[in-house]
C-alpha positions as CSV (number, residue, x, y, z in Angstrom):
1,M,10.7,-34.4,82.1
2,G,12.5,-33.0,78.8
3,Q,14.6,-29.8,79.2
4,Q,12.5,-26.9,78.8
5,I,14.1,-24.5,76.3
6,P,14.8,-20.2,76.9
7,L,12.0,-17.9,75.4
8,P,14.3,-16.4,72.8
9,A,14.6,-20.0,71.2
10,C,11.0,-20.3,71.0
11,E,11.3,-17.0,69.3
12,R,13.3,-18.1,66.6
13,M,11.6,-20.9,66.0
14,R,8.6,-18.8,65.2
15,E,10.8,-16.9,62.5
16,L,11.8,-20.2,61.3
17,L,8.4,-21.5,61.0
18,S,7.6,-17.8,59.3
19,A,10.2,-18.3,56.2
20,S,9.8,-22.4,56.7
21,L,5.8,-21.9,55.3
22,D,6.7,-20.0,52.3
23,A,9.8,-22.7,51.3
24,E,12.5,-20.4,52.8
25,L,14.3,-22.3,54.7
26,S,17.4,-24.5,54.3
27,E,17.5,-28.3,55.6
28,L,19.5,-27.5,58.5
29,D,17.2,-24.9,59.6
30,E,14.0,-26.7,58.9
31,A,15.5,-30.2,60.8
32,R,16.4,-27.8,63.2
33,L,11.9,-26.4,63.5
34,Q,10.6,-29.9,63.5
35,D,12.9,-30.9,66.3
36,H,11.7,-27.5,67.7
37,L,8.2,-28.5,67.1
38,V,8.6,-31.8,68.6
39,R,9.5,-30.6,72.6
40,C,7.3,-27.7,72.4
41,S,3.8,-27.9,72.8
42,G,2.8,-23.9,72.8
43,C,5.3,-23.8,69.5
44,R,3.3,-26.7,67.7
45,A,0.3,-24.7,68.3
46,Y,1.5,-21.4,67.2
47,A,2.6,-23.5,64.1
48,A,-0.8,-25.1,63.7
49,A,-2.9,-22.3,64.1
50,A,0.2,-20.1,61.2
51,D,-0.2,-22.6,58.9
52,A,-4.0,-22.8,59.1
53,T,-4.0,-19.0,59.0
54,V,-1.4,-19.3,55.9
55,R,-4.0,-21.5,53.9
56,L,-7.1,-19.7,54.2
57,V,-5.0,-16.9,52.7
58,R,-4.1,-18.4,49.9
59,D,-6.7,-20.4,49.2
60,T,-9.6,-17.4,49.5
61,P,-10.1,-15.9,45.7
62,L,-9.7,-12.8,45.2
63,E,-11.6,-10.1,44.6
64,Q,-11.3,-7.0,42.7
65,P,-13.1,-3.8,43.9
66,S,-15.9,-2.0,43.0
67,F,-13.7,1.4,43.7
68,A,-11.2,2.6,41.5
69,I,-7.9,2.6,43.8
70,V,-5.3,5.8,43.1
71,V,-1.5,5.8,44.3
72,P,0.0,8.5,43.2
73,G,3.1,8.1,41.8
74,R,7.0,9.4,41.7
75,R,6.2,11.6,38.6
76,L,4.3,13.6,40.8
77,A,6.7,13.6,43.1
78,V,9.7,15.0,40.3
79,A,6.6,17.4,39.1
80,R,6.2,18.5,42.7
81,K,10.3,19.5,42.8
82,L,10.4,21.0,39.6
83,Q,7.5,22.7,40.2
84,V,9.7,24.4,43.6
85,A,12.6,24.5,41.5
86,A,11.6,26.2,38.5
87,A,9.2,29.3,41.2
88,A,12.7,29.7,43.7
89,A,14.9,30.3,39.8
90,A,12.0,32.7,39.0
91,V,12.8,34.3,42.6
92,V,16.1,34.5,41.8
93,A,16.0,35.7,38.4
94,T,13.5,38.5,39.9
95,V,15.6,39.8,42.8
96,G,18.9,39.4,40.9
97,L,17.1,42.1,38.0
98,G,15.9,44.0,40.4
99,A,18.8,44.6,42.0
100,A,20.7,45.1,39.3
101,V,18.1,48.1,37.3
102,G,17.9,49.4,41.0
103,T,21.8,50.1,40.6
104,I,22.4,51.0,37.2
105,G,18.8,53.9,38.0
106,G,20.0,54.6,41.0
107,P,22.1,57.9,42.4
108,S,26.1,56.7,43.2
109,P,28.9,58.5,43.7
110,Q,30.0,58.8,40.6
111,R,27.0,60.0,39.0
112,T,26.8,62.9,40.9
113,H,30.3,63.8,40.0
114,T,29.6,63.3,36.2
115,T,26.3,65.4,36.7
116,A,28.1,68.3,38.2
117,A,30.8,67.9,35.3
118,S,28.2,67.8,32.8
119,A,26.9,71.2,33.1
120,Q,28.6,72.7,30.8
121,L,28.0,70.9,27.6
122,R,29.6,71.2,24.6
123,F,27.0,70.3,22.5
124,P,23.8,71.0,23.9
125,D,21.9,70.3,20.9
126,Q,23.3,66.7,19.9
127,E,23.4,66.0,24.3
128,L,19.8,66.5,23.8
129,R,18.6,64.4,20.7
130,M,20.8,61.6,22.2
131,L,18.6,61.5,25.4
132,E,15.3,62.5,22.7
133,R,16.8,58.6,21.8
134,V,18.0,56.4,24.6
135,S,14.3,58.2,26.3
136,H,12.6,56.7,23.5
137,A,14.4,53.9,23.5
138,R,13.4,52.8,27.1
139,S,10.2,53.7,26.6
140,H,10.2,51.9,23.7
141,P,12.3,48.3,24.4
142,G,12.0,46.5,20.2
143,L,13.8,49.8,18.3
144,A,17.0,50.1,18.3
145,L,19.0,52.9,19.3
């Protein structure tokens, strides 16, 4: 009786068989595979079944589906990332602008000191006109001072 080839060798030969069916084996590997198939009845049966399956699949005509198949492309993924980035930028800009406006309009120790010092105005009429212009400019941002 011949020598039994261990199971890992059969697994390797089945991998080679798959490559052989696709005509992707070197001459040396093809010779190894054929030698193994002569000696191993289990791999020979596996090779016959695999060969029949490959022929059946290759000989079967392609069918056209009766419905449309839509695969989302990479463009949608890129567009989604751009939307997220734009939303994040808008949040950052809003928070930054809110913080800037809050510090401009809010009370600070320097402002209270300046307000107390300007309580004694030299030219109250002129100061009043300047305040009216600033107030008018804030209510109508398109107008220049």
